[in-house]
N, C-alpha and C positions, 0 to 999 in steps of 0.2 A: 411710402409704406407699400407693402408687396401685399397681393391680392393670394388668398388660399381656398381652392374651390373645396366645398365639403362633399364628399362624395356618399356619404351615407344620406339616406332621406332625413328630411327635418323632422319628422316625428319621431325617428330613431336618434337621430342626433340631439334634439334638446325638449326637454319637456318644460311647458311654462305653467305657473298660478300665481296668481293673484292673492295678495294676503290681505284678509278683513284690517282696515284702518291702515293701510298702506305698507307695501312689500314686494318682494319679488325673489323668486327662487328658479333657478337655471340647474336643470338635472343633464349631466351628458353621458356617454356610453363607457365613462372610466370612473364616474365619480357616485357615491351613494349619500344617503342620509344618515343622521344620528338623532341623539337627544337635544333638547333645547340648550343653547350657549350657556357653558358654565360660568357662574357669576364670580369666582377667584379670576378669571382671566379678564373682565371686564375692571376689578380692582386693580390687578397688577397694571394693566395698560390704562387707567384712570378714564375709561370711558364710559358714557353713560349708556344705560340699557336702553333699548328701543321699545317704545310702547308696544309695538308688536310686529310679526314678521312670520312667515309662513313655517310650516315643519311638514312640507310634502315631500317624498323622493325627491333629492336634489343636491347637489353640492354647493351652490352658491346663493345665499342669501343676503339680501339687501334689507334692512329695517327702514323704519320711516323717516329716521334721524340720519340717516347715511352709513351707519356702522354697516359694515362687510363682515360676513361670517365664510369663509372658505374651509370646505371639507378636505383632509388628506386622505386620500384613498388606501395608500399603501401601509403595510406592517412598518413601523418605526424600531429600526434594532439599534440605533445610535448614527446610522449613516446620514440624519437630519433630514430624510425625505418629508418628514412633517413641517419643516421649515421650507424647504426648497421647492417642493411641487406646488404649494400655494402662493409662493412669490410668482411663480410663472403666469399663474391665472391674474394676480394682483398686478402683473407689469401689463398686460394686455388689457386689463379691464380700465388701467389708467386711475388706480385709487391710491391713495396714500398709505404705506403698509403701516403706519401707525394707528389706521383706522380699521385694522384688519383683524378679527378673532379667528384662530384656526382651530378645528375639532377634528377628532380621529373618527371617520367612518366605520362602520360597520360592514361586514361581509355583503356583499349584494351582486351578485353574479350576472342578474338582469341589467344591472346598469353599469358595473365595473367591467374593466378587461385587465388581464394580467393582475390580478389582485393581490400579488406575492412580492416577498423579498428575497430575492437569488440572484446571482449571477452581474450584481451591479447594475442594473439593468431598469430601475425605476424611472429616471430621468430620461434616459436614452429612448425608452419605449413610450413613454407619456409626454414628451416635448412637444410635437406637433399638436396633439390632441388638447393638451391643457392649455396652449395659446389660443387655440381655436375657440375654447370654451370663454376664456376672458375676453377676447375680442368681439365674440358673438352678444355677450351681454353689454359691452359698450357700443355697440351699434343699435342696439335696440332701445337703451336708454337716451342716444341721441337722437333717434328718431321721436321718440316721445317728448323729448324735449322742444325738438322744433313745431311739433304740434302744439304744443300749450304756448311757446314765444311766439307762434306765427310767423317761423322765418325757416329760409331753406336751410336744411340739415348739413349741406356743403358749406355753410357759413360758421358753424359751430365747433369749438374745439374742447377739448377736456383735459383737466390736468387734476391732480390729487381728489379724484371723486365730485367735481365740481365741472358742470357745462359752461361754456361762456361763449356769448355773442358779442364780440368786439366791438363791431360798428355802433351798436346801440349801447353798448355796456351792461346789457343785463346778461346775469347769471342764474344759474338753479343748480340745485345740489341733487345727486344721483337719488337720494332717499325721497326727494318730493316728488319723482317723476318713476319711480320703479314700478308702482302698481300699475298705471298706464302703460310703460312699458312691456309688462307681462302680458297683455292683449294684445301685441303686435305680431303680426307674421314673421317667423324666423327667416332672416335671410340665408340663402343658398352660399353666398359667395361675401366673404368677409376679409376687409383689409388687415393685415399682421402689421406689427411695429419693423420698421427697419433696425437692428442691434444697436446703430448708432444713437438712438432714440431712448434706450433703456435706461432708465431711471432706478430700478429695484436689481434687475438680474446683474448680478456683476458685482453688487455692492456689498461690502460687510453688514451682516444681518445677525442679529443675534437669535439663539437658539430660542423657538416660540415657548418651549417647556423649560426655558432656562429659571425663570423666577419659582415655578412649582418644584423644580428640582434643588434649587438651592434652599428652599423654605420648608421641605419634606410633605409637599402636598401629595395627594393619592395619585399615582400614575403608572404604576407596575403592577404586573400579575400580583403581586405577593399585597399589594395593596387594598385588593378586592374584599369586600366586606357586605353581606347580604343578612337580611333578617333570618334568623333560624338556621343561619349557615353552620354546617360540621364541618371539623378538619380531619383529613384523612391523610395515611400513610400508608406506603407499601415495603412489604419484606420481599426481598429479591433474593432469587437463588444465589449461593455463593461460585458459583461457574456457570458458564455456557453448557448447554445440552442437559439441564436438571429440570425436573418437574416436582410437584408437590406429593410427596408420600403419605404423610400424615401430620397433623396439628394437634398440638395440645395448647389452647387458649384460655384454658380453667383461670389461670393466674390472671392474664391479661384483661379478662372480661372483667375480672372482680375489682378491677382500681377504679379510682374515681375518675368519674367523667366519660368513659368509655361505654360505647352505644353498641359496637358490635364488630366482630372479627370473621371475614368471610375469603373465600377465594374469587377470583375473577378470571377469566379466559379472554384476551383480546383478539382471538383468531378462531373464533368458534366455527364450526363447519359451515360449509357451504358461502362463506364472504369470500368477496374477490377481493384481494389484496392490491392496494395501488404501492409504487416505488416510494412512496413517503409512509407507507407503514412499515417499519423498520424495527421488529420486535425480537430484540434479542431473549426476553425473557416473557413468553406468551401468558404463561399461567402463573399469578403472584396471589399473593396473601395482602387483603386490606385491613387496616386497622380504621375505625371511625369513633370520633370522640368530640368533646367539647373544645380542646384548647390543642394547641402544637404540643405544648411541654407534656400534659397528658397523654397524647397520643405518642409520643417519642419514648415515653417511661413504658407504657404497655409494650412498644414494640420491642423494646429490648427483652421483655417478660416472655415473649411468644416463644414456644419449643416447636419448632419445626423439621421434619424428617424430609430432608430431598432426595430424590431418587435420578439416577441418570435416566436419560432416554436412551444413550447408546454408548459404546465403548468407543471414545475418540481414537484410543491407541490401538484398536484393532485394524490388522491389515484389510479385511473388508471394507472399512469405513474409509481407509485411506485409497482405496481402489475406487471405490464410490465417488470421492470428493475429486479426486484425479481427473475419473473419466468424466464428470460433471464439467469441470475445467476445460478438457481438450473439446468436448461436444460443442463448447460455446467460444471457443477459439474462432478467428478470423478464418475464412476459408481462401481468402486472396489476400494478396499482400497490397495494403493501400500505398505504399511509399517504401522506396529502396534507393537510398543516397549512396553513390559508390559500390565498391565490391566487398563487402564485410565477409561473405564466405572463401573469396581468395585471401583477402586480408590475414585470416586465421590459418588458411590452408599455409600459407608461404609466411608466418610470422617465426621468427628465430625463437621466440619462448612465448608461450599462452599463459597468463596468471589468472587462476580462479580463486574466488573469495566470496564466501556467504557471509551476510550480514544481517545480524538479529537487532529487532528492536520492541522495546516493551509495548504492550497493550496501554494506551494513555487515554484518560476520558477527556471529551470535548468540553470541559469545565466551564461555565457561565459565571458572571460576577453574580447575577440572580438566580439561586437555584430554580429546576425545574418546577413548575408550578399549572394549575389550570383549575377555574370554578366551572362547575357544572351544576344545573339543575334540570333533572330529567324526570318528566312524569309521562302518564300514560299517552298523553297525546301531543308531546311537544318536548324540545330539548334546548335550553337555553345556557350557551358556553360563552365564558369570557377569560382570555389570558394571552400570553405572549406567545405567538407563534408565528412564523415566517411564511406557511403555506396554507392559510384558512379555506381556501378553495377546495383542497385534498383533504383536508380533516371532515368536512362536512359530509361527503358521502360517506366515509367510513362510520362516523359515527352513527348516521341515519342506518345504515346496515346492522351493527352489531346493536343497536337499541330498537330495531324493528320499526321504525319511522319514515315517513316520505322525507326527501330533502328538504322541501319547503316549509317543514315543522322544525327544522334546526337552525336556530341565529347563533353567528357568531361575533362576539364583540373583541376588538383587538386592544391590548394595552401596549402601552410601551415597554420595549424589552432590555432587561440589564443584561445585554450582550447575548448573541446567538450566532450569526456570521455561519451557518450549516448546521448546528447542533439544533436548533427549533425549526429546520425545514421539515424535520420528521416529528409528526404528530402524536406518537403513539401516548403521551402523557396526557392530552387531550382525550383522547380514548379511553383511556384508565379513569379519568374522573368522569367522565358520562357513565363508564358501568358502575362506578362504584356507588354514584348518586341514583342511578336506578335502582339498585338492590338495597340502598339503603333507605330508599323513598325519601330522601331529604336533599335539600342544595348542601353542596360540599366543595370545599377547596382543597385539592390535593398539592400535597408539599414534599419533593423531595428531599433528603439530607443529602451531605456532602458524600457521607459513604455510599448511598444508594447511587448517585453518580458515579 
């Protein structure tokens, strides 16, 4: 086993709390908390629900019966980090994977770092910290067992969530010492497994959401349902560089199930844009109603007169765009291989060709969607987003709320890989909810996308 020193303070590294009736929660600076374990997971894995366990900020929960809940901190696009990241913790914890329940954590920047999906970095960036988390929990459980069995901790071994003292033949489960372990001092140095000892990492493991996917259980943003929730759709301009001129919503508003039609502006004055705030159409028309079908029909009945914000064919516009490109061009050559200028100068023939490509949408299997419930004092959002850390400050700004009053839960994504890096659809849902004064689920059509 190898030792890995914890550079961060013990208070920062880990938060510990005992659960009434038996249980342990460990929180690390890359992991967060979520709601109580979902019953379908216990049914699917044929596990008995613990009598109790803690629900404080944390990422590792141990029930009194030894069942372990591990939080997945990062967004799940289909790259299976919801399975692989908890596997890393479970490996160092030395618990049976069959006895683990995995849950998706919500956004919590006080506990998590790099809580996003992009650049294929989730495992690479989280590898060491995830291992430390599991190893620290295991160390504390062993120490608690040593005190209870009145034997040296160095004589104890662990296997599949059970602590053994081979010389005396005694053994004790993690769940039996979880509460005691929670009261111990957090170690500064913890031993990590040698890769040759791995029993979970590197082994074929089923997707933790596989049962839910196969049986149609709620997982994706489109599955979100809330009491009193309305459906919202957006009428987008037919081309770039256009804004709303006038709207005739008389027919749409008169249709069954339609609550309201109004405009929103996702880029109000004074808002500092982030890189993720890519809005091709900042001024939009929103339709809100009871059901997807009713709203979709009303959307087609809208009569919107769109106006151009500028003439894209004007020479002045072209000159401005060209000037912007030149001003942003690199001032120094970053790399130069060979002699391209000489090659062109001495070439027998120079061939030039211009290629054109159509503008293609980065479509996802699951249409863009987001749930939002914005009130005067808080905003609750839930949906498929790769960059929740960047969505929150934008929503807070456009809704006039402190960031700490904006909560974001992540759902599994039906595809993304870049498209859901940009959170404009979450911002749109929040603005629609605020104006409609109701919880709404925004749904894009394929034509919108």
